[in-house]
N, CA and C atoms as a LAMMPS dump frame, in Angstrom:
ITEM: TIMESTEP
0
ITEM: NUMBER OF ATOMS
351
ITEM: BOX BOUNDS ff ff ff
-5.0000000000000000e+02 5.0000000000000000e+02
-5.0000000000000000e+02 5.0000000000000000e+02
-5.0000000000000000e+02 5.0000000000000000e+02
ITEM: ATOMS id mol type element x y z
1 1 1 N -305.462 130.614 185.18
2 1 2 C -305.409 129.565 186.174
3 1 3 C -306.838 129.12 186.488
4 2 1 N -307.036 127.816 186.566
5 2 2 C -308.331 127.253 186.905
6 2 3 C -308.382 127 188.407
7 3 1 N -309.46 127.462 189.033
8 3 2 C -309.65 127.269 190.473
9 3 3 C -311.04 126.681 190.7
10 4 1 N -311.178 125.875 191.742
11 4 2 C -312.5 125.346 192.076
12 4 3 C -312.678 125.351 193.587
13 5 1 N -313.93 125.373 193.996
14 5 2 C -314.271 125.328 195.411
15 5 3 C -315.602 124.629 195.581
16 6 1 N -315.782 123.947 196.677
17 6 2 C -317.03 123.251 196.969
18 6 3 C -317.362 123.448 198.444
19 7 1 N -318.645 123.51 198.753
20 7 2 C -319.067 123.614 200.151
21 7 3 C -320.419 122.945 200.312
22 8 1 N -320.633 122.365 201.473
23 8 2 C -321.911 121.742 201.812
24 8 3 C -322.394 122.356 203.119
25 9 1 N -323.692 122.626 203.189
26 9 2 C -324.287 123.272 204.366
27 9 3 C -325.436 122.408 204.873
28 10 1 N -325.47 122.206 206.181
29 10 2 C -326.549 121.466 206.835
30 10 3 C -327.725 122.428 207.041
31 11 1 N -328.835 122.169 206.383
32 11 2 C -329.98 123.089 206.389
33 11 3 C -330.512 123.36 207.806
34 12 1 N -330.61 122.371 208.717
35 12 2 C -331.084 122.692 210.074
36 12 3 C -330.263 123.784 210.764
37 13 1 N -328.968 123.87 210.445
38 13 2 C -328.144 124.958 210.999
39 13 3 C -328.658 126.311 210.51
40 14 1 N -329.112 126.36 209.266
41 14 2 C -329.622 127.6 208.68
42 14 3 C -330.962 127.972 209.298
43 15 1 N -331.772 126.98 209.657
44 15 2 C -333.047 127.264 210.337
45 15 3 C -332.777 128.084 211.594
46 16 1 N -331.74 127.713 212.343
47 16 2 C -331.375 128.475 213.549
48 16 3 C -330.818 129.847 213.183
49 17 1 N -330.041 129.917 212.108
50 17 2 C -329.457 131.19 211.674
51 17 3 C -330.531 132.189 211.257
52 18 1 N -331.641 131.697 210.713
53 18 2 C -332.737 132.586 210.29
54 18 3 C -333.331 133.364 211.46
55 19 1 N -333.075 132.914 212.669
56 19 2 C -333.553 133.612 213.867
57 19 3 C -332.636 134.761 214.261
58 20 1 N -331.543 134.96 213.53
59 20 2 C -330.566 135.996 213.854
60 20 3 C -330.398 136.937 212.648
61 21 1 N -331.277 137.94 212.515
62 21 2 C -331.219 138.834 211.363
63 21 3 C -329.894 139.589 211.227
64 22 1 N -329.238 139.901 212.336
65 22 2 C -327.957 140.611 212.263
66 22 3 C -326.884 139.745 211.603
67 23 1 N -326.829 138.479 211.973
68 23 2 C -325.85 137.571 211.369
69 23 3 C -326.135 137.396 209.884
70 24 1 N -327.401 137.262 209.532
71 24 2 C -327.764 137.131 208.115
72 24 3 C -327.355 138.366 207.327
73 25 1 N -327.564 139.541 207.889
74 25 2 C -327.217 140.788 207.207
75 25 3 C -325.709 140.92 207.007
76 26 1 N -324.915 140.355 207.913
77 26 2 C -323.457 140.383 207.753
78 26 3 C -322.996 139.457 206.633
79 27 1 N -323.774 138.416 206.355
80 27 2 C -323.374 137.402 205.38
81 27 3 C -324.001 137.595 203.996
82 28 1 N -325.229 138.09 203.964
83 28 2 C -325.984 138.095 202.716
84 28 3 C -326.368 139.497 202.268
85 29 1 N -326.451 139.669 200.96
86 29 2 C -326.898 140.928 200.365
87 29 3 C -328.422 140.995 200.413
88 30 1 N -328.977 142.183 200.253
89 30 2 C -330.427 142.361 200.33
90 30 3 C -331.174 141.449 199.368
91 31 1 N -330.711 141.356 198.124
92 31 2 C -331.392 140.521 197.131
93 31 3 C -331.363 139.044 197.529
94 32 1 N -330.286 138.615 198.177
95 32 2 C -330.18 137.223 198.618
96 32 3 C -331.148 136.929 199.759
97 33 1 N -331.524 137.965 200.492
98 33 2 C -332.446 137.799 201.617
99 33 3 C -333.913 137.859 201.192
100 34 1 N -334.16 138.051 199.901
101 34 2 C -335.538 138.163 199.412
102 34 3 C -336.313 136.856 199.599
103 35 1 N -335.618 135.732 199.516
104 35 2 C -336.235 134.412 199.742
105 35 3 C -335.657 133.84 201.022
106 36 1 N -336.459 133.782 202.049
107 36 2 C -335.971 133.36 203.362
108 36 3 C -336.199 131.878 203.65
109 37 1 N -336.366 131.049 202.593
110 37 2 C -336.51 129.614 202.814
111 37 3 C -335.149 129.036 203.213
112 38 1 N -335.12 128.167 204.217
113 38 2 C -333.845 127.62 204.697
114 38 3 C -332.997 126.969 203.605
115 39 1 N -333.593 126.171 202.705
116 39 2 C -332.803 125.524 201.655
117 39 3 C -332.18 126.554 200.717
118 40 1 N -332.925 127.605 200.384
119 40 2 C -332.387 128.651 199.513
120 40 3 C -331.203 129.348 200.177
121 41 1 N -331.378 129.762 201.416
122 41 2 C -330.313 130.462 202.138
123 41 3 C -329.101 129.541 202.295
124 42 1 N -329.321 128.259 202.571
125 42 2 C -328.212 127.31 202.689
126 42 3 C -327.443 127.222 201.377
127 43 1 N -328.163 127.207 200.256
128 43 2 C -327.499 127.169 198.952
129 43 3 C -326.683 128.41 198.68
130 44 1 N -327.21 129.564 199.048
131 44 2 C -326.486 130.825 198.852
132 44 3 C -325.208 130.838 199.703
133 45 1 N -325.324 130.44 200.949
134 45 2 C -324.153 130.419 201.829
135 45 3 C -323.124 129.413 201.321
136 46 1 N -323.573 128.249 200.884
137 46 2 C -322.65 127.251 200.331
138 46 3 C -321.941 127.805 199.098
139 47 1 N -322.675 128.531 198.247
140 47 2 C -322.075 129.104 197.036
141 47 3 C -321.014 130.14 197.384
142 48 1 N -321.311 130.992 198.343
143 48 2 C -320.334 132.005 198.752
144 48 3 C -319.092 131.343 199.346
145 49 1 N -319.297 130.366 200.214
146 49 2 C -318.164 129.657 200.813
147 49 3 C -317.328 128.968 199.736
148 50 1 N -317.975 128.34 198.772
149 50 2 C -317.253 127.648 197.699
150 50 3 C -316.424 128.635 196.886
151 51 1 N -316.985 129.814 196.606
152 51 2 C -316.244 130.831 195.866
153 51 3 C -314.982 131.246 196.627
154 52 1 N -315.123 131.531 197.902
155 52 2 C -313.97 131.965 198.687
156 52 3 C -312.944 130.843 198.86
157 53 1 N -313.391 129.595 198.917
158 53 2 C -312.456 128.476 198.96
159 53 3 C -311.651 128.401 197.666
160 54 1 N -312.291 128.689 196.54
161 54 2 C -311.58 128.669 195.262
162 54 3 C -310.424 129.665 195.266
163 55 1 N -310.595 130.772 195.953
164 55 2 C -309.55 131.793 196.028
165 55 3 C -308.655 131.65 197.264
166 56 1 N -308.996 130.737 198.166
167 56 2 C -308.195 130.566 199.373
168 56 3 C -308.343 131.725 200.332
169 57 1 N -309.544 132.294 200.398
170 57 2 C -309.781 133.459 201.255
171 57 3 C -310.533 133.042 202.515
172 58 1 N -309.94 133.334 203.657
173 58 2 C -310.598 133.094 204.934
174 58 3 C -310.178 134.215 205.873
175 59 1 N -311.081 134.803 206.601
176 59 2 C -312.516 134.569 206.544
177 59 3 C -313.132 135.179 205.28
178 60 1 N -314.321 134.722 204.92
179 60 2 C -314.967 135.226 203.704
180 60 3 C -315.293 136.714 203.788
181 61 1 N -315.197 137.373 202.663
182 61 2 C -315.619 138.773 202.531
183 61 3 C -317.025 138.722 201.928
184 62 1 N -317.99 138.419 202.767
185 62 2 C -319.343 138.045 202.341
186 62 3 C -319.963 138.979 201.309
187 63 1 N -319.809 140.287 201.484
188 63 2 C -320.501 141.227 200.598
189 63 3 C -319.716 141.549 199.327
190 64 1 N -318.579 140.899 199.113
191 64 2 C -317.827 141.083 197.868
192 64 3 C -318.428 140.304 196.71
193 65 1 N -319.345 139.397 197.015
194 65 2 C -320.025 138.662 195.947
195 65 3 C -321.516 138.577 196.261
196 66 1 N -322.296 138.379 195.217
197 66 2 C -323.744 138.214 195.372
198 66 3 C -324.191 137.061 194.488
199 67 1 N -325.014 136.195 195.048
200 67 2 C -325.547 135.057 194.306
201 67 3 C -326.919 135.459 193.758
202 68 1 N -327.068 135.315 192.454
203 68 2 C -328.327 135.655 191.779
204 68 3 C -328.732 134.481 190.91
205 69 1 N -329.94 134.553 190.385
206 69 2 C -330.407 133.54 189.451
207 69 3 C -330.78 134.178 188.128
208 70 1 N -330.397 133.495 187.037
209 70 2 C -330.834 133.926 185.71
210 70 3 C -332.324 133.634 185.583
211 71 1 N -332.934 134.122 184.511
212 71 2 C -334.36 133.878 184.293
213 71 3 C -334.683 132.394 184.256
214 72 1 N -333.755 131.584 183.753
215 72 2 C -333.995 130.138 183.672
216 72 3 C -333.724 129.422 184.998
217 73 1 N -333.336 130.164 186.039
218 73 2 C -333.108 129.599 187.364
219 73 3 C -331.662 129.27 187.674
220 74 1 N -330.784 129.279 186.671
221 74 2 C -329.37 128.959 186.902
222 74 3 C -328.741 130.005 187.814
223 75 1 N -328.063 129.552 188.885
224 75 2 C -327.403 130.513 189.772
225 75 3 C -326.145 131.096 189.129
226 76 1 N -325.878 132.354 189.451
227 76 2 C -324.679 133.039 188.975
228 76 3 C -324.061 133.802 190.143
229 77 1 N -322.803 134.184 189.956
230 77 2 C -322.098 134.965 190.964
231 77 3 C -321.782 136.329 190.37
232 78 1 N -322.196 137.383 191.056
233 78 2 C -321.82 138.745 190.705
234 78 3 C -320.739 139.153 191.697
235 79 1 N -319.605 139.628 191.175
236 79 2 C -318.455 139.925 192.043
237 79 3 C -318.195 141.421 192.123
238 80 1 N -317.563 141.828 193.221
239 80 2 C -317.155 143.223 193.405
240 80 3 C -315.923 143.502 192.553
241 81 1 N -315.532 144.754 192.485
242 81 2 C -314.35 145.161 191.719
243 81 3 C -313.101 144.455 192.227
244 82 1 N -313.075 144.104 193.508
245 82 2 C -311.929 143.402 194.09
246 82 3 C -311.597 142.125 193.312
247 83 1 N -312.631 141.439 192.826
248 83 2 C -312.444 140.189 192.093
249 83 3 C -312.603 140.334 190.587
250 84 1 N -313.394 141.278 190.164
251 84 2 C -313.738 141.409 188.742
252 84 3 C -312.505 141.473 187.837
253 85 1 N -311.492 142.196 188.242
254 85 2 C -310.291 142.355 187.419
255 85 3 C -309.476 141.069 187.319
256 86 1 N -309.776 140.076 188.161
257 86 2 C -308.987 138.847 188.209
258 86 3 C -309.691 137.639 187.598
259 87 1 N -310.952 137.802 187.178
260 87 2 C -311.747 136.658 186.735
261 87 3 C -312.08 136.769 185.251
262 88 1 N -311.769 135.713 184.502
263 88 2 C -312.198 135.623 183.105
264 88 3 C -313.582 134.986 183.014
265 89 1 N -313.774 133.878 183.733
266 89 2 C -315.052 133.165 183.73
267 89 3 C -315.305 132.58 185.108
268 90 1 N -316.587 132.445 185.423
269 90 2 C -316.977 131.861 186.707
270 90 3 C -318.274 131.093 186.497
271 91 1 N -318.323 129.865 186.999
272 91 2 C -319.536 129.064 186.887
273 91 3 C -319.88 128.503 188.261
274 92 1 N -321.172 128.364 188.503
275 92 2 C -321.677 127.953 189.807
276 92 3 C -322.798 126.942 189.623
277 93 1 N -322.798 125.921 190.463
278 93 2 C -323.9 124.973 190.533
279 93 3 C -324.275 124.794 191.996
280 94 1 N -325.581 124.814 192.273
281 94 2 C -326.102 124.615 193.634
282 94 3 C -327.125 123.492 193.572
283 95 1 N -327.099 122.619 194.575
284 95 2 C -328.078 121.541 194.654
285 95 3 C -328.554 121.398 196.092
286 96 1 N -329.811 121.003 196.257
287 96 2 C -330.397 120.795 197.582
288 96 3 C -330.968 119.377 197.639
289 97 1 N -330.864 118.757 198.797
290 97 2 C -331.504 117.472 199.018
291 97 3 C -331.773 117.337 200.507
292 98 1 N -333.018 117.4 200.857
293 98 2 C -333.453 117.256 202.251
294 98 3 C -332.686 118.205 203.169
295 99 1 N -331.804 117.669 204.001
296 99 2 C -331.117 118.469 205.017
297 99 3 C -329.816 119.09 204.554
298 100 1 N -329.484 119.012 203.262
299 100 2 C -328.199 119.512 202.79
300 100 3 C -328.332 120.348 201.523
301 101 1 N -327.468 121.348 201.432
302 101 2 C -327.302 122.13 200.206
303 101 3 C -325.815 122.108 199.887
304 102 1 N -325.485 121.947 198.609
305 102 2 C -324.093 121.898 198.187
306 102 3 C -323.912 122.858 197.019
307 103 1 N -322.743 123.464 196.955
308 103 2 C -322.426 124.369 195.849
309 103 3 C -321.027 124.072 195.359
310 104 1 N -320.859 124.188 194.05
311 104 2 C -319.566 123.973 193.408
312 104 3 C -319.286 125.162 192.507
313 105 1 N -318.104 125.739 192.643
314 105 2 C -317.706 126.912 191.872
315 105 3 C -316.444 126.579 191.085
316 106 1 N -316.44 126.962 189.812
317 106 2 C -315.249 126.858 188.972
318 106 3 C -314.955 128.259 188.456
319 107 1 N -313.711 128.699 188.638
320 107 2 C -313.309 130.05 188.245
321 107 3 C -312.067 129.96 187.365
322 108 1 N -312.11 130.644 186.235
323 108 2 C -310.924 130.806 185.394
324 108 3 C -310.407 132.203 185.687
325 109 1 N -309.189 132.264 186.233
326 109 2 C -308.621 133.547 186.648
327 109 3 C -307.474 133.959 185.744
328 110 1 N -307.1 135.22 185.87
329 110 2 C -305.951 135.773 185.159
330 110 3 C -304.756 135.772 186.097
331 111 1 N -303.632 135.241 185.688
332 111 2 C -302.415 135.288 186.501
333 111 3 C -302.548 134.509 187.788
334 112 1 N -301.768 134.899 188.799
335 112 2 C -301.796 134.18 190.072
336 112 3 C -302.781 134.787 191.066
337 113 1 N -303.287 135.977 190.818
338 113 2 C -304.368 136.6 191.587
339 113 3 C -304.078 136.815 193.061
340 114 1 N -302.855 137.033 193.416
341 114 2 C -302.542 137.308 194.819
342 114 3 C -303.221 138.593 195.278
343 115 1 N -303.485 139.534 194.352
344 115 2 C -304.123 140.801 194.724
345 115 3 C -305.568 140.621 195.152
346 116 1 N -306.231 139.558 194.736
347 116 2 C -307.631 139.333 195.095
348 116 3 C -307.774 138.832 196.525
349 117 1 N -306.676 138.332 197.107
350 117 2 C -306.764 137.773 198.462
351 117 3 C -306.783 138.829 199.466
């Protein structure tokens, strides 16, 4: 089954969120917190939200996935065992422009994946 999700984040909202380390720690993995630039964090949050929208999961299980970058800069999603058994392929694109970051996720899953929810 093909699933997709998209999310857009207003970067000024993330500027305020950066003042709350506890909230950031609940949402992001240590490696994701290595770059504390607002646009980067907005892109990571948008990517996570887009992934969970693809699966219809609310509220998000923030630490079940991690957003990383390949050597060439392309973002990727690393998933926990909860999702790994249900995913054949996953692709992610993140873009930033001034006050906005947007992420789009496409996931090819096995079966109906009700167990991943």
